[in-house]
All heavy atoms as a GROMACS GRO file, in nm:
protein
  598
    1MET      N    1   9.815  10.450   4.726
    1MET     CA    2   9.961  10.464   4.717
    1MET      C    3  10.016  10.430   4.578
    1MET      O    4  10.125  10.469   4.545
    1MET     CB    5  10.027  10.375   4.820
    1MET     CG    6  10.018  10.427   4.963
    1MET     SD    7  10.090  10.590   4.989
    1MET     CE    8  10.259  10.562   4.950
    2ASN      N    9   9.938  10.357   4.497
    2ASN     CA   10   9.988  10.315   4.368
    2ASN      C   11   9.888  10.342   4.256
    2ASN      O   12   9.842  10.253   4.186
    2ASN     CB   13  10.017  10.163   4.372
    2ASN     CG   14  10.116  10.128   4.479
    2ASN    OD1   15  10.231  10.168   4.474
    2ASN    ND2   16  10.070  10.054   4.578
    3PRO      N   17   9.853  10.469   4.235
    3PRO     CA   18   9.751  10.499   4.133
    3PRO      C   19   9.806  10.471   3.992
    3PRO      O   20   9.925  10.475   3.968
    3PRO     CB   21   9.728  10.647   4.150
    3PRO     CG   22   9.854  10.702   4.206
    3PRO     CD   23   9.905  10.592   4.296
    4HIS      N   24   9.713  10.443   3.899
    4HIS     CA   25   9.749  10.426   3.762
    4HIS      C   26   9.766  10.568   3.703
    4HIS      O   27   9.675  10.626   3.650
    4HIS     CB   28   9.639  10.348   3.688
    4HIS     CG   29   9.670  10.323   3.543
    4HIS    ND1   30   9.752  10.219   3.507
    4HIS    CD2   31   9.632  10.385   3.432
    4HIS    CE1   32   9.764  10.220   3.375
    4HIS    NE2   33   9.691  10.321   3.327
    5HIS      N   34   9.886  10.620   3.723
    5HIS     CA   35   9.917  10.757   3.681
    5HIS      C   36  10.064  10.763   3.642
    5HIS      O   37  10.154  10.738   3.722
    5HIS     CB   38   9.888  10.853   3.801
    5HIS     CG   39   9.909  10.995   3.767
    5HIS    ND1   40  10.015  11.066   3.818
    5HIS    CD2   41   9.838  11.081   3.691
    5HIS    CE1   42  10.008  11.192   3.773
    5HIS    NE2   43   9.900  11.201   3.697
    6ARG      N   44  10.088  10.794   3.517
    6ARG     CA   45  10.226  10.785   3.465
    6ARG      C   46  10.326  10.879   3.532
    6ARG      O   47  10.441  10.842   3.557
    6ARG     CB   48  10.226  10.810   3.315
    6ARG     CG   49  10.158  10.697   3.239
    6ARG     CD   50  10.159  10.721   3.092
    6ARG     NE   51  10.086  10.615   3.029
    6ARG     CZ   52  10.102  10.577   2.906
    6ARG    NH1   53  10.188  10.638   2.829
    6ARG    NH2   54  10.030  10.477   2.855
    7LEU      N   55  10.283  11.000   3.564
    7LEU     CA   56  10.378  11.093   3.630
    7LEU      C   57  10.415  11.044   3.767
    7LEU      O   58  10.531  11.054   3.808
    7LEU     CB   59  10.315  11.234   3.638
    7LEU     CG   60  10.299  11.307   3.506
    7LEU    CD1   61  10.228  11.440   3.530
    7LEU    CD2   62  10.435  11.328   3.439
    8SER      N   63  10.320  10.993   3.843
    8SER     CA   64  10.351  10.941   3.977
    8SER      C   65  10.438  10.815   3.968
    8SER      O   66  10.522  10.792   4.056
    8SER     CB   67  10.222  10.904   4.052
    8SER     OG   68  10.148  11.020   4.082
    9ALA      N   69  10.420  10.735   3.865
    9ALA     CA   70  10.497  10.613   3.853
    9ALA      C   71  10.638  10.639   3.798
    9ALA      O   72  10.729  10.561   3.824
    9ALA     CB   73  10.425  10.517   3.760
   10SER      N   74  10.656  10.748   3.728
   10SER     CA   75  10.786  10.768   3.661
   10SER      C   76  10.890  10.844   3.743
   10SER      O   77  11.006  10.847   3.706
   10SER     CB   78  10.765  10.842   3.529
   10SER     OG   79  10.715  10.974   3.552
   11ASP      N   80  10.848  10.906   3.853
   11ASP     CA   81  10.944  10.978   3.933
   11ASP      C   82  11.013  10.882   4.030
   11ASP      O   83  10.974  10.765   4.043
   11ASP     CB   84  10.886  11.097   4.005
   11ASP     CG   85  10.775  11.060   4.103
   11ASP    OD1   86  10.764  10.941   4.139
   11ASP    OD2   87  10.703  11.149   4.147
   12ASP      N   88  11.112  10.925   4.100
   12ASP     CA   89  11.188  10.838   4.190
   12ASP      C   90  11.136  10.844   4.334
   12ASP      O   91  11.200  10.791   4.425
   12ASP     CB   92  11.337  10.878   4.191
   12ASP     CG   93  11.403  10.843   4.059
   12ASP    OD1   94  11.360  10.747   3.992
   12ASP    OD2   95  11.497  10.916   4.021
   13MET      N   96  11.020  10.905   4.354
   13MET     CA   97  10.962  10.915   4.488
   13MET      C   98  10.872  10.795   4.514
   13MET      O   99  10.802  10.750   4.425
   13MET     CB  100  10.886  11.046   4.502
   13MET     CG  101  10.972  11.166   4.470
   13MET     SD  102  10.893  11.319   4.511
   13MET     CE  103  10.919  11.321   4.684
   14GLU      N  104  10.872  10.750   4.635
   14GLU     CA  105  10.791  10.634   4.674
   14GLU      C  106  10.642  10.667   4.675
   14GLU      O  107  10.559  10.587   4.632
   14GLU     CB  108  10.835  10.582   4.809
   14GLU     CG  109  10.769  10.450   4.846
   14GLU     CD  110  10.827  10.390   4.970
   14GLU    OE1  111  10.950  10.395   4.990
   14GLU    OE2  112  10.747  10.339   5.052
   15GLU      N  113  10.607  10.787   4.726
   15GLU     CA  114  10.466  10.823   4.733
   15GLU      C  115  10.418  10.890   4.604
   15GLU      O  116  10.498  10.957   4.535
   15GLU     CB  117  10.444  10.917   4.851
   15GLU     CG  118  10.471  10.851   4.984
   15GLU     CD  119  10.432  10.936   5.103
   15GLU    OE1  120  10.368  11.040   5.082
   15GLU    OE2  121  10.469  10.898   5.213
   16PRO      N  122  10.291  10.878   4.570
   16PRO     CA  123  10.240  10.940   4.447
   16PRO      C  124  10.225  11.091   4.468
   16PRO      O  125  10.234  11.143   4.578
   16PRO     CB  126  10.104  10.875   4.429
   16PRO     CG  127  10.059  10.840   4.568
   16PRO     CD  128  10.187  10.802   4.639
   17LEU      N  129  10.202  11.161   4.358
   17LEU     CA  130  10.176  11.304   4.367
   17LEU      C  131  10.046  11.320   4.447
   17LEU      O  132   9.950  11.246   4.429
   17LEU     CB  133  10.156  11.366   4.227
   17LEU     CG  134  10.278  11.362   4.137
   17LEU    CD1  135  10.239  11.398   3.996
   17LEU    CD2  136  10.386  11.453   4.191
   18PRO      N  137  10.040  11.416   4.542
   18PRO     CA  138   9.925  11.428   4.629
   18PRO      C  139   9.806  11.497   4.560
   18PRO      O  140   9.821  11.572   4.466
   18PRO     CB  141   9.974  11.517   4.744
   18PRO     CG  142  10.086  11.596   4.683
   18PRO     CD  143  10.149  11.507   4.579
   19GLY      N  144   9.684  11.469   4.610
   19GLY     CA  145   9.565  11.540   4.570
   19GLY      C  146   9.485  11.474   4.461
   19GLY      O  147   9.382  11.532   4.422
   20PHE      N  148   9.519  11.360   4.414
   20PHE     CA  149   9.444  11.296   4.307
   20PHE      C  150   9.331  11.209   4.360
   20PHE      O  151   9.343  11.150   4.467
   20PHE     CB  152   9.531  11.209   4.217
   20PHE     CG  153   9.622  11.286   4.130
   20PHE    CD1  154   9.759  11.267   4.134
   20PHE    CD2  155   9.573  11.377   4.039
   20PHE    CE1  156   9.844  11.341   4.052
   20PHE    CE2  157   9.655  11.449   3.956
   20PHE     CZ  158   9.791  11.429   3.960
   21LEU      N  159   9.225  11.198   4.286
   21LEU     CA  160   9.115  11.110   4.318
   21LEU      C  161   9.116  11.001   4.209
   21LEU      O  162   9.119  11.033   4.091
   21LEU     CB  163   8.981  11.188   4.314
   21LEU     CG  164   8.856  11.110   4.341
   21LEU    CD1  165   8.853  11.061   4.486
   21LEU    CD2  166   8.736  11.198   4.316
   22VAL      N  167   9.109  10.876   4.252
   22VAL     CA  168   9.108  10.765   4.153
   22VAL      C  169   8.967  10.712   4.138
   22VAL      O  170   8.879  10.743   4.219
   22VAL     CB  171   9.203  10.650   4.196
   22VAL    CG1  172   9.346  10.699   4.197
   22VAL    CG2  173   9.166  10.594   4.330
   23GLY      N  174   8.944  10.633   4.034
   23GLY     CA  175   8.811  10.587   4.000
   23GLY      C  176   8.736  10.512   4.106
   23GLY      O  177   8.621  10.538   4.133
   24GLY      N  178   8.799  10.414   4.168
   24GLY     CA  179   8.732  10.337   4.272
   24GLY      C  180   8.688  10.200   4.224
   24GLY      O  181   8.723  10.158   4.114
   25PRO      N  182   8.613  10.130   4.305
   25PRO     CA  183   8.574   9.992   4.274
   25PRO      C  184   8.510   9.979   4.136
   25PRO      O  185   8.431  10.063   4.096
   25PRO     CB  186   8.472   9.955   4.383
   25PRO     CG  187   8.510  10.046   4.497
   25PRO     CD  188   8.561  10.174   4.433
   26ASN      N  189   8.548   9.875   4.066
   26ASN     CA  190   8.498   9.851   3.931
   26ASN      C  191   8.482   9.701   3.911
   26ASN      O  192   8.577   9.629   3.888
   26ASN     CB  193   8.593   9.907   3.826
   26ASN     CG  194   8.542   9.891   3.687
   26ASN    OD1  195   8.440   9.826   3.663
   26ASN    ND2  196   8.612   9.951   3.592
   27PRO      N  197   8.357   9.651   3.921
   27PRO     CA  198   8.336   9.506   3.909
   27PRO      C  199   8.364   9.454   3.768
   27PRO      O  200   8.373   9.332   3.748
   27PRO     CB  201   8.191   9.488   3.946
   27PRO     CG  202   8.126   9.620   3.923
   27PRO     CD  203   8.233   9.722   3.946
   28GLY      N  204   8.382   9.539   3.668
   28GLY     CA  205   8.412   9.496   3.532
   28GLY      C  206   8.551   9.434   3.520
   28GLY      O  207   8.574   9.347   3.436
   29LYS      N  208   8.642   9.479   3.603
   29LYS     CA  209   8.780   9.427   3.606
   29LYS      C  210   8.842   9.416   3.467
   29LYS      O  211   8.902   9.317   3.430
   29LYS     CB  212   8.784   9.289   3.673
   29LYS     CG  213   8.725   9.285   3.809
   29LYS     CD  214   8.730   9.143   3.862
   29LYS     CE  215   8.650   9.130   3.990
   29LYS     NZ  216   8.650   8.994   4.036
   30GLN      N  217   8.830   9.521   3.385
   30GLN     CA  218   8.876   9.516   3.247
   30GLN      C  219   9.029   9.511   3.231
   30GLN      O  220   9.077   9.484   3.122
   30GLN     CB  221   8.826   9.643   3.172
   30GLN     CG  222   8.678   9.652   3.163
   30GLN     CD  223   8.615   9.727   3.277
   30GLN    OE1  224   8.671   9.742   3.384
   30GLN    NE2  225   8.493   9.774   3.255
   31ASP      N  226   9.103   9.533   3.334
   31ASP     CA  227   9.248   9.540   3.323
   31ASP      C  228   9.322   9.407   3.346
   31ASP      O  229   9.440   9.396   3.326
   31ASP     CB  230   9.306   9.645   3.420
   31ASP     CG  231   9.254   9.627   3.562
   31ASP    OD1  232   9.227   9.513   3.601
   31ASP    OD2  233   9.245   9.728   3.631
   32GLY      N  234   9.249   9.302   3.388
   32GLY     CA  235   9.312   9.173   3.409
   32GLY      C  236   9.392   9.159   3.538
   32GLY      O  237   9.460   9.060   3.555
   33CYS      N  238   9.384   9.259   3.625
   33CYS     CA  239   9.457   9.252   3.754
   33CYS      C  240   9.382   9.160   3.850
   33CYS      O  241   9.265   9.131   3.832
   33CYS     CB  242   9.469   9.391   3.813
   33CYS     SG  243   9.576   9.500   3.728
   34GLU      N  244   9.453   9.114   3.951
   34GLU     CA  245   9.391   9.035   4.055
   34GLU      C  246   9.319   9.127   4.154
   34GLU      O  247   9.378   9.227   4.200
   34GLU     CB  248   9.494   8.952   4.130
   34GLU     CG  249   9.564   8.853   4.038
   34GLU     CD  250   9.569   8.716   4.102
   34GLU    OE1  251   9.520   8.701   4.214
   34GLU    OE2  252   9.626   8.628   4.039
   35TYR      N  253   9.196   9.097   4.185
   35TYR     CA  254   9.115   9.177   4.279
   35TYR      C  255   9.085   9.094   4.402
   35TYR      O  256   9.070   8.971   4.393
   35TYR     CB  257   8.986   9.220   4.213
   35TYR     CG  258   9.007   9.332   4.112
   35TYR    CD1  259   9.046   9.304   3.983
   35TYR    CD2  260   8.986   9.465   4.147
   35TYR    CE1  261   9.065   9.403   3.891
   35TYR    CE2  262   9.008   9.565   4.057
   35TYR     CZ  263   9.047   9.536   3.928
   35TYR     OH  264   9.067   9.636   3.838
   36PRO      N  265   9.073   9.156   4.518
   36PRO     CA  266   9.054   9.081   4.642
   36PRO      C  267   8.914   9.018   4.656
   36PRO      O  268   8.896   8.931   4.738
   36PRO     CB  269   9.077   9.185   4.750
   36PRO     CG  270   9.044   9.314   4.685
   36PRO     CD  271   9.087   9.299   4.543
   37SER      N  272   8.821   9.063   4.574
   37SER     CA  273   8.683   9.015   4.590
   37SER      C  274   8.606   9.029   4.459
   37SER      O  275   8.642   9.106   4.371
   37SER     CB  276   8.613   9.098   4.697
   37SER     OG  277   8.477   9.065   4.709
   38ASP      N  278   8.497   8.952   4.446
   38ASP     CA  279   8.407   8.962   4.334
   38ASP      C  280   8.284   9.049   4.368
   38ASP      O  281   8.199   9.075   4.284
   38ASP     CB  282   8.358   8.828   4.288
   38ASP     CG  283   8.467   8.750   4.214
   38ASP    OD1  284   8.555   8.815   4.154
   38ASP    OD2  285   8.466   8.626   4.217
   39ILE      N  286   8.276   9.092   4.494
   39ILE     CA  287   8.166   9.180   4.536
   39ILE      C  288   8.190   9.316   4.474
   39ILE      O  289   8.299   9.373   4.481
   39ILE     CB  290   8.164   9.190   4.690
   39ILE    CG1  291   8.140   9.050   4.748
   39ILE    CG2  292   8.055   9.288   4.737
   39ILE    CD1  293   8.155   9.046   4.901
   40PRO      N  294   8.088   9.372   4.402
   40PRO     CA  295   8.107   9.495   4.323
   40PRO      C  296   8.172   9.611   4.399
   40PRO      O  297   8.262   9.675   4.345
   40PRO     CB  298   7.966   9.531   4.276
   40PRO     CG  299   7.898   9.401   4.269
   40PRO     CD  300   7.952   9.318   4.383
   41ASP      N  301   8.133   9.637   4.524
   41ASP     CA  302   8.191   9.753   4.594
   41ASP      C  303   8.327   9.724   4.656
   41ASP      O  304   8.385   9.810   4.719
   41ASP     CB  305   8.094   9.808   4.697
   41ASP     CG  306   8.074   9.719   4.817
   41ASP    OD1  307   8.106   9.599   4.806
   41ASP    OD2  308   8.024   9.766   4.919
   42GLU      N  309   8.377   9.602   4.637
   42GLU     CA  310   8.509   9.566   4.688
   42GLU      C  311   8.609   9.532   4.576
   42GLU      O  312   8.715   9.478   4.600
   42GLU     CB  313   8.499   9.450   4.786
   42GLU     CG  314   8.418   9.489   4.910
   42GLU     CD  315   8.402   9.374   5.008
   42GLU    OE1  316   8.471   9.271   4.995
   42GLU    OE2  317   8.318   9.389   5.100
   43CYS      N  318   8.569   9.558   4.452
   43CYS     CA  319   8.655   9.530   4.336
   43CYS      C  320   8.748   9.648   4.314
   43CYS      O  321   8.730   9.728   4.223
   43CYS     CB  322   8.571   9.506   4.210
   43CYS     SG  323   8.483   9.351   4.216
   44TYR      N  324   8.850   9.656   4.399
   44TYR     CA  325   8.949   9.764   4.390
   44TYR      C  326   9.087   9.706   4.415
   44TYR      O  327   9.106   9.625   4.506
   44TYR     CB  328   8.919   9.870   4.494
   44TYR     CG  329   9.022   9.981   4.494
   44TYR    CD1  330   9.018  10.081   4.398
   44TYR    CD2  331   9.123   9.984   4.588
   44TYR    CE1  332   9.113  10.181   4.396
   44TYR    CE2  333   9.217  10.084   4.588
   44TYR     CZ  334   9.213  10.182   4.493
   44TYR     OH  335   9.306  10.279   4.489
   45ALA      N  336   9.181   9.744   4.333
   45ALA     CA  337   9.319   9.700   4.350
   45ALA      C  338   9.410   9.821   4.349
   45ALA      O  339   9.412   9.898   4.252
   45ALA     CB  340   9.357   9.602   4.238
   46ASP      N  341   9.486   9.840   4.456
   46ASP     CA  342   9.578   9.952   4.465
   46ASP      C  343   9.714   9.913   4.403
   46ASP      O  344   9.814   9.900   4.474
   46ASP     CB  345   9.594   9.997   4.610
   46ASP     CG  346   9.680  10.122   4.624
   46ASP    OD1  347   9.689  10.196   4.525
   46ASP    OD2  348   9.733  10.145   4.733
   47VAL      N  349   9.714   9.888   4.275
   47VAL     CA  350   9.834   9.854   4.202
   47VAL      C  351   9.844   9.940   4.078
   47VAL      O  352   9.742   9.984   4.021
   47VAL     CB  353   9.839   9.703   4.163
   47VAL    CG1  354   9.847   9.616   4.284
   47VAL    CG2  355   9.719   9.665   4.081
   48LEU      N  356   9.964   9.970   4.037
   48LEU     CA  357   9.987  10.059   3.922
   48LEU      C  358   9.916  10.012   3.795
   48LEU      O  359   9.859  10.092   3.720
   48LEU     CB  360  10.137  10.070   3.896
   48LEU     CG  361  10.180  10.155   3.776
   48LEU    CD1  362  10.141  10.299   3.799
   48LEU    CD2  363  10.329  10.144   3.758
   49ALA      N  364   9.911   9.882   3.772
   49ALA     CA  365   9.853   9.830   3.648
   49ALA      C  366   9.700   9.834   3.645
   49ALA      O  367   9.642   9.822   3.539
   49ALA     CB  368   9.897   9.686   3.629
   50SER      N  369   9.636   9.861   3.756
   50SER     CA  370   9.490   9.858   3.762
   50SER      C  371   9.428   9.988   3.711
   50SER      O  372   9.387  10.072   3.788
   50SER     CB  373   9.444   9.829   3.904
   50SER     OG  374   9.300   9.827   3.907
   51TYR      N  375   9.418   9.998   3.579
   51TYR     CA  376   9.350  10.118   3.526
   51TYR      C  377   9.202  10.115   3.541
   51TYR      O  378   9.135  10.216   3.542
   51TYR     CB  379   9.389  10.139   3.380
   51TYR     CG  380   9.348  10.028   3.286
   51TYR    CD1  381   9.218  10.022   3.234
   51TYR    CD2  382   9.437   9.929   3.249
   51TYR    CE1  383   9.179   9.922   3.151
   51TYR    CE2  384   9.399   9.828   3.164
   51TYR     CZ  385   9.269   9.824   3.115
   51TYR     OH  386   9.232   9.723   3.032
   52ALA      N  387   9.141   9.996   3.557
   52ALA     CA  388   8.997   9.986   3.571
   52ALA      C  389   8.947  10.041   3.707
   52ALA      O  390   8.840  10.097   3.713
   52ALA     CB  391   8.952   9.842   3.557
   53SER      N  392   9.024  10.029   3.812
   53SER     CA  393   8.978  10.075   3.943
   53SER      C  394   9.067  10.182   4.006
   53SER      O  395   9.025  10.247   4.101
   53SER     CB  396   8.970   9.958   4.041
   53SER     OG  397   9.098   9.911   4.074
   54ASN      N  398   9.187  10.201   3.956
   54ASN     CA  399   9.282  10.286   4.025
   54ASN      C  400   9.338  10.393   3.934
   54ASN      O  401   9.451  10.442   3.957
   54ASN     CB  402   9.395  10.197   4.079
   54ASN     CG  403   9.472  10.255   4.190
   54ASN    OD1  404   9.423  10.342   4.261
   54ASN    ND2  405   9.592  10.210   4.210
   55GLU      N  406   9.264  10.435   3.834
   55GLU     CA  407   9.314  10.535   3.739
   55GLU      C  408   9.280  10.676   3.783
   55GLU      O  409   9.174  10.706   3.829
   55GLU     CB  410   9.255  10.509   3.600
   55GLU     CG  411   9.306  10.605   3.497
   55GLU     CD  412   9.255  10.572   3.357
   55GLU    OE1  413   9.144  10.519   3.344
   55GLU    OE2  414   9.329  10.598   3.262
   56VAL      N  415   9.377  10.765   3.764
   56VAL     CA  416   9.354  10.909   3.780
   56VAL      C  417   9.311  10.959   3.645
   56VAL      O  418   9.380  10.943   3.543
   56VAL     CB  419   9.488  10.980   3.821
   56VAL    CG1  420   9.468  11.128   3.822
   56VAL    CG2  421   9.533  10.927   3.957
   57ALA      N  422   9.191  11.017   3.637
   57ALA     CA  423   9.139  11.062   3.507
   57ALA      C  424   9.072  11.198   3.522
   57ALA      O  425   9.024  11.235   3.630
   57ALA     CB  426   9.038  10.962   3.451
   58ILE      N  427   9.064  11.273   3.415
   58ILE     CA  428   9.007  11.407   3.417
   58ILE      C  429   8.861  11.407   3.459
   58ILE      O  430   8.817  11.500   3.529
   58ILE     CB  431   9.024  11.478   3.278
   58ILE    CG1  432   8.990  11.623   3.287
   58ILE    CG2  433   8.941  11.411   3.171
   58ILE    CD1  434   9.089  11.708   3.361
   59ASN      N  435   8.788  11.305   3.426
   59ASN     CA  436   8.643  11.303   3.467
   59ASN      C  437   8.629  11.292   3.617
   59ASN      O  438   8.539  11.349   3.675
   59ASN     CB  439   8.566  11.192   3.394
   59ASN     CG  440   8.628  11.054   3.412
   59ASN    OD1  441   8.748  11.038   3.428
   59ASN    ND2  442   8.542  10.954   3.412
   60TRP      N  443   8.719  11.221   3.685
   60TRP     CA  444   8.713  11.214   3.832
   60TRP      C  445   8.764  11.344   3.892
   60TRP      O  446   8.704  11.397   3.986
   60TRP     CB  447   8.797  11.097   3.886
   60TRP     CG  448   8.750  10.966   3.839
   60TRP    CD1  449   8.816  10.877   3.759
   60TRP    CD2  450   8.624  10.906   3.865
   60TRP    NE1  451   8.740  10.766   3.735
   60TRP    CE2  452   8.619  10.782   3.800
   60TRP    CE3  453   8.511  10.945   3.937
   60TRP    CZ2  454   8.511  10.698   3.804
   60TRP    CZ3  455   8.403  10.861   3.942
   60TRP    CH2  456   8.404  10.739   3.875
   61GLN      N  457   8.872  11.399   3.839
   61GLN     CA  458   8.927  11.521   3.895
   61GLN      C  459   8.834  11.638   3.878
   61GLN      O  460   8.821  11.724   3.962
   61GLN     CB  461   9.062  11.552   3.829
   61GLN     CG  462   9.169  11.451   3.853
   61GLN     CD  463   9.187  11.411   3.997
   61GLN    OE1  464   9.170  11.298   4.031
   61GLN    NE2  465   9.219  11.505   4.081
   62GLY      N  466   8.764  11.648   3.762
   62GLY     CA  467   8.672  11.756   3.737
   62GLY      C  468   8.557  11.758   3.838
   62GLY      O  469   8.524  11.864   3.892
   63LEU      N  470   8.495  11.644   3.860
   63LEU     CA  471   8.386  11.634   3.956
   63LEU      C  472   8.432  11.669   4.098
   63LEU      O  473   8.365  11.738   4.174
   63LEU     CB  474   8.323  11.495   3.955
   63LEU     CG  475   8.240  11.464   3.831
   63LEU    CD1  476   8.201  11.316   3.833
   63LEU    CD2  477   8.118  11.550   3.824
   64PHE      N  478   8.552  11.620   4.132
   64PHE     CA  479   8.606  11.641   4.264
   64PHE      C  480   8.634  11.792   4.285
   64PHE      O  481   8.599  11.848   4.388
   64PHE     CB  482   8.733  11.560   4.281
   64PHE     CG  483   8.799  11.575   4.414
   64PHE    CD1  484   8.734  11.538   4.532
   64PHE    CD2  485   8.929  11.623   4.426
   64PHE    CE1  486   8.794  11.552   4.655
   64PHE    CE2  487   8.991  11.638   4.548
   64PHE     CZ  488   8.922  11.602   4.664
   65THR      N  489   8.692  11.856   4.185
   65THR     CA  490   8.722  11.998   4.196
   65THR      C  491   8.596  12.080   4.207
   65THR      O  492   8.586  12.170   4.290
   65THR     CB  493   8.805  12.042   4.073
   65THR    OG1  494   8.923  11.963   4.064
   65THR    CG2  495   8.840  12.186   4.081
   66TYR      N  496   8.494  12.047   4.126
   66TYR     CA  497   8.366  12.119   4.133
   66TYR      C  498   8.304  12.103   4.271
   66TYR      O  499   8.257  12.199   4.331
   66TYR     CB  500   8.269  12.067   4.027
   66TYR     CG  501   8.134  12.128   4.039
   66TYR    CD1  502   8.109  12.254   3.987
   66TYR    CD2  503   8.030  12.061   4.105
   66TYR    CE1  504   7.982  12.313   4.003
   66TYR    CE2  505   7.908  12.117   4.120
   66TYR     CZ  506   7.882  12.246   4.068
   66TYR     OH  507   7.760  12.303   4.084
   67PHE      N  508   8.305  11.984   4.326
   67PHE     CA  509   8.247  11.956   4.456
   67PHE      C  510   8.317  12.037   4.563
   67PHE      O  511   8.252  12.100   4.649
   67PHE     CB  512   8.254  11.806   4.489
   67PHE     CG  513   8.213  11.774   4.630
   67PHE    CD1  514   8.083  11.781   4.668
   67PHE    CD2  515   8.310  11.741   4.724
   67PHE    CE1  516   8.045  11.757   4.799
   67PHE    CE2  517   8.271  11.716   4.854
   67PHE     CZ  518   8.139  11.720   4.892
   68ILE      N  519   8.450  12.041   4.562
   68ILE     CA  520   8.525  12.116   4.663
   68ILE      C  521   8.493  12.265   4.654
   68ILE      O  522   8.472  12.332   4.757
   68ILE     CB  523   8.674  12.088   4.649
   68ILE    CG1  524   8.705  11.943   4.682
   68ILE    CG2  525   8.756  12.180   4.738
   68ILE    CD1  526   8.664  11.896   4.819
   69TYR      N  527   8.492  12.320   4.532
   69TYR     CA  528   8.459  12.463   4.519
   69TYR      C  529   8.316  12.493   4.560
   69TYR      O  530   8.289  12.596   4.624
   69TYR     CB  531   8.486  12.510   4.378
   69TYR     CG  532   8.631  12.543   4.354
   69TYR    CD1  533   8.715  12.457   4.288
   69TYR    CD2  534   8.684  12.665   4.400
   69TYR    CE1  535   8.850  12.487   4.270
   69TYR    CE2  536   8.818  12.694   4.382
   69TYR     CZ  537   8.900  12.603   4.317
   69TYR     OH  538   9.032  12.634   4.300
   70ALA      N  539   8.222  12.405   4.526
   70ALA     CA  540   8.082  12.428   4.563
   70ALA      C  541   8.065  12.419   4.715
   70ALA      O  542   7.996  12.499   4.776
   70ALA     CB  543   7.994  12.324   4.494
   71LEU      N  544   8.132  12.325   4.778
   71LEU     CA  545   8.126  12.309   4.923
   71LEU      C  546   8.187  12.432   4.989
   71LEU      O  547   8.129  12.487   5.083
   71LEU     CB  548   8.201  12.182   4.963
   71LEU     CG  549   8.205  12.153   5.114
   71LEU    CD1  550   8.064  12.130   5.165
   71LEU    CD2  551   8.294  12.033   5.140
   72ASN      N  552   8.299  12.479   4.939
   72ASN     CA  553   8.363  12.596   4.994
   72ASN      C  554   8.275  12.719   4.982
   72ASN      O  555   8.261  12.800   5.074
   72ASN     CB  556   8.498  12.620   4.924
   72ASN     CG  557   8.576  12.733   4.987
   72ASN    OD1  558   8.576  12.747   5.111
   72ASN    ND2  559   8.643  12.812   4.904
   73ALA      N  560   8.209  12.736   4.867
   73ALA     CA  561   8.120  12.849   4.846
   73ALA      C  562   8.000  12.846   4.938
   73ALA      O  563   7.957  12.949   4.992
   73ALA     CB  564   8.073  12.853   4.702
   74SER      N  565   7.945  12.725   4.962
   74SER     CA  566   7.828  12.718   5.052
   74SER      C  567   7.868  12.741   5.195
   74SER      O  568   7.785  12.788   5.273
   74SER     CB  569   7.760  12.579   5.034
   74SER     OG  570   7.842  12.478   5.088
   75LEU      N  571   7.987  12.710   5.234
   75LEU     CA  572   8.031  12.732   5.372
   75LEU      C  573   8.065  12.878   5.401
   75LEU      O  574   8.065  12.917   5.515
   75LEU     CB  575   8.151  12.643   5.403
   75LEU     CG  576   8.125  12.494   5.405
   75LEU    CD1  577   8.253  12.418   5.426
   75LEU    CD2  578   8.022  12.455   5.514
   76GLN      N  579   8.092  12.953   5.296
   76GLN     CA  580   8.128  13.092   5.315
   76GLN      C  581   8.008  13.184   5.316
   76GLN      O  582   8.023  13.305   5.329
   76GLN     CB  583   8.227  13.136   5.204
   76GLN     CG  584   8.362  13.072   5.221
   76GLN     CD  585   8.460  13.124   5.123
   76GLN    OE1  586   8.435  13.216   5.048
   76GLN    NE2  587   8.579  13.060   5.124
   77ARG      N  588   7.890  13.134   5.300
   77ARG     CA  589   7.768  13.216   5.302
   77ARG      C  590   7.724  13.249   5.438
   77ARG      O  591   7.740  13.197   5.537
   77ARG     CB  592   7.655  13.147   5.228
   77ARG     CG  593   7.683  13.142   5.083
   77ARG     CD  594   7.570  13.074   5.010
   77ARG     NE  595   7.610  13.056   4.872
   77ARG     CZ  596   7.532  13.039   4.776
   77ARG    NH1  597   7.402  13.037   4.795
   77ARG    NH2  598   7.572  13.022   4.656
   0.00000   0.00000   0.00000
């Protein structure tokens, strides 16, 4: 609900723009945000400031888009 994404944060809508994939758990915690756990697969914070775990980035979107198109192509055979 709170991705590190400027367009979603700057509009007056409560919900973010739909369809984005965020990075996910990041035990490095480079952003200085509070995380609920030190366990690597639970190091995720759904807050706007968490760029380390909650960022929308082209590298995540590219892989996600490729996967969806590849899955769709394989199902249509």
